[in-house]
C-alpha positions as CSV (number, residue, x, y, z in Angstrom):
1,M,0.0,0.0,0.0
2,Q,2.8,2.3,0.8
3,V,4.5,1.7,-2.5
4,S,1.3,2.5,-4.5
5,S,0.7,5.7,-2.6
6,A,4.3,6.8,-3.3
7,T,3.8,5.9,-7.0
8,T,0.5,7.9,-7.0
9,K,2.2,10.8,-5.3
10,S,5.1,10.7,-7.7
11,A,2.7,10.6,-10.7
12,Y,0.9,13.6,-9.3
13,A,4.1,15.5,-8.7
14,S,5.3,14.8,-12.2
15,S,2.0,15.9,-13.7
16,T,2.1,19.1,-11.6
17,D,5.7,19.8,-12.6
18,A,4.7,19.3,-16.3
19,A,1.8,21.8,-15.9
20,T,4.1,24.3,-14.1
21,L,6.7,24.0,-16.9
22,A,4.1,24.4,-19.6
23,A,2.8,27.6,-17.9
24,T,6.3,29.0,-17.3
25,P,7.6,31.2,-20.1
26,K,10.7,29.7,-21.7
27,K,14.1,31.5,-21.4
28,T,16.5,31.5,-24.3
29,M,19.6,32.3,-22.2
30,L,20.9,31.4,-18.8
31,G,21.6,34.5,-16.7
32,Q,23.7,35.3,-13.7
33,D,21.1,34.2,-11.2
34,D,20.7,30.9,-13.0
35,F,24.5,30.3,-12.8
36,L,24.5,31.0,-9.1
37,K,21.5,28.7,-8.5
38,L,23.3,25.9,-10.4
39,L,26.5,26.4,-8.5
40,A,24.6,26.3,-5.2
41,A,22.8,23.2,-6.2
42,Q,26.1,21.6,-7.2
43,F,27.5,22.3,-3.7
44,Q,24.4,20.9,-2.0
45,Q,24.4,17.7,-4.1
46,Q,28.2,16.9,-4.0
47,D,29.5,13.8,-2.4
48,P,31.1,14.8,0.9
49,M,33.7,12.1,0.4
50,K,34.6,13.6,-3.0
51,P,34.2,17.3,-2.8
52,M,34.6,19.5,-5.9
53,E,38.2,20.0,-6.8
54,D,39.6,23.5,-6.4
55,T,40.5,23.7,-10.1
56,A,36.8,23.0,-11.1
57,F,35.6,25.7,-8.7
58,I,38.1,28.2,-9.9
59,A,37.2,27.5,-13.5
60,Q,33.5,28.0,-12.7
61,M,34.2,31.3,-10.9
62,A,36.3,32.5,-13.9
63,Q,33.4,31.7,-16.2
64,F,31.0,33.6,-13.9
65,T,33.4,36.6,-13.9
66,A,33.7,36.5,-17.7
67,L,29.9,36.5,-18.0
68,D,29.6,39.5,-15.7
69,Q,32.3,41.4,-17.6
70,S,30.6,40.6,-20.9
71,K,27.3,41.9,-19.6
72,S,29.0,45.1,-18.5
73,M,30.8,45.5,-21.8
74,L,27.6,45.0,-23.7
75,K,25.9,47.7,-21.7
76,Q,28.8,50.1,-22.3
77,M,28.8,49.4,-26.0
78,T,25.1,50.1,-26.2
79,Q,25.6,53.4,-24.4
80,L,28.4,54.3,-26.8
81,S,26.3,53.4,-29.8
82,S,23.5,55.6,-28.6
83,S,25.8,58.5,-27.9
84,Q,27.3,58.1,-31.4
85,D,23.8,58.2,-33.0
86,I,23.1,61.5,-31.2
87,V,26.4,63.0,-32.4
88,T,25.7,61.8,-36.0
89,A,22.2,63.3,-35.9
90,N,23.5,66.6,-34.6
91,S,26.1,66.7,-37.4
92,Y,23.3,66.6,-40.0
93,I,21.8,69.9,-38.8
94,G,22.0,72.5,-41.6
95,K,22.9,69.8,-44.1
96,H,20.9,68.8,-47.2
97,V,19.9,65.1,-47.0
98,T,18.2,62.6,-49.2
99,L,16.1,60.1,-47.3
100,D,14.4,56.8,-48.1
101,G,10.7,57.6,-47.9
102,G,9.6,54.0,-48.4
103,D,7.7,52.7,-51.4
104,D,10.6,53.4,-53.7
105,Q,10.4,57.2,-53.1
106,T,13.1,59.6,-51.8
107,I,12.7,62.8,-49.9
108,S,15.2,65.6,-49.9
109,G,15.4,68.6,-47.7
110,D,17.5,70.5,-45.1
111,V,17.8,69.1,-41.6
112,S,16.4,71.8,-39.3
113,G,16.9,69.9,-36.0
114,V,17.0,66.7,-34.0
115,E,14.4,65.2,-31.7
116,M,14.6,62.3,-29.3
117,A,11.9,59.7,-29.6
118,D,12.0,56.6,-27.3
119,G,15.7,57.3,-26.6
120,T,16.7,57.4,-30.3
121,P,17.5,60.6,-32.3
122,R,15.4,61.4,-35.3
123,I,16.3,64.2,-37.7
124,L,13.7,66.9,-38.6
125,V,13.3,67.6,-42.3
126,G,10.4,69.9,-43.1
127,D,7.6,69.2,-40.7
128,K,8.4,65.5,-40.3
129,S,11.0,63.5,-38.4
130,Y,13.0,60.5,-39.8
131,P,15.2,57.9,-38.3
132,L,18.9,58.1,-39.0
133,S,18.7,54.8,-40.9
134,A,16.6,56.5,-43.6
135,V,19.5,58.8,-44.6
136,L,20.8,57.9,-48.1
137,L,22.9,61.0,-48.9
138,V,24.3,64.0,-47.0
139,E,25.4,67.1,-48.8
140,P,26.6,70.5,-47.6
141,G,23.8,72.8,-46.7
142,R,22.4,74.8,-49.6
143,P,22.8,78.6,-49.5
144,S,19.8,80.5,-48.2
145,T,17.7,82.3,-50.8
146,T,16.7,84.9,-48.2
147,P,18.5,88.2,-48.8
148,T,20.7,89.2,-46.0
149,S,21.3,92.9,-45.0
150,D,24.8,94.2,-44.8
151,S,25.2,97.0,-42.4
152,T,28.1,98.6,-44.3
153,T,26.2,99.3,-47.5
154,P,23.9,102.4,-47.7
């Protein structure tokens, strides 16, 4: 009787685990927390008569450190890329650009400013804004057709 109840309990547990796994969203990558959980589980499950060798522990800690440094470098590279996009957009101010307007059409005009939308810069041409990826050609600004007054002439 005891054996059958354990079997029933085991069958119930495995069906519950399967339902939980089905409801849990799947991750595509292991993260820092996952690594630490695996390491802690490894320590708990190790044979006390055969503990983990120092070299294996050091190798795992080196992998953990490399993972942490990679995440930090990725964050810094993303910030650098964002800053570079802002500098590029600002350099277009006053320039004449040709843009991909979609549907095989191009749009030309002078860049009058830069606006930030969702953390990314967009250049203003006329009364519309465009992403930097739409820029096809950048030319020097065209001379103004508005007459200027010179204070030295009568």
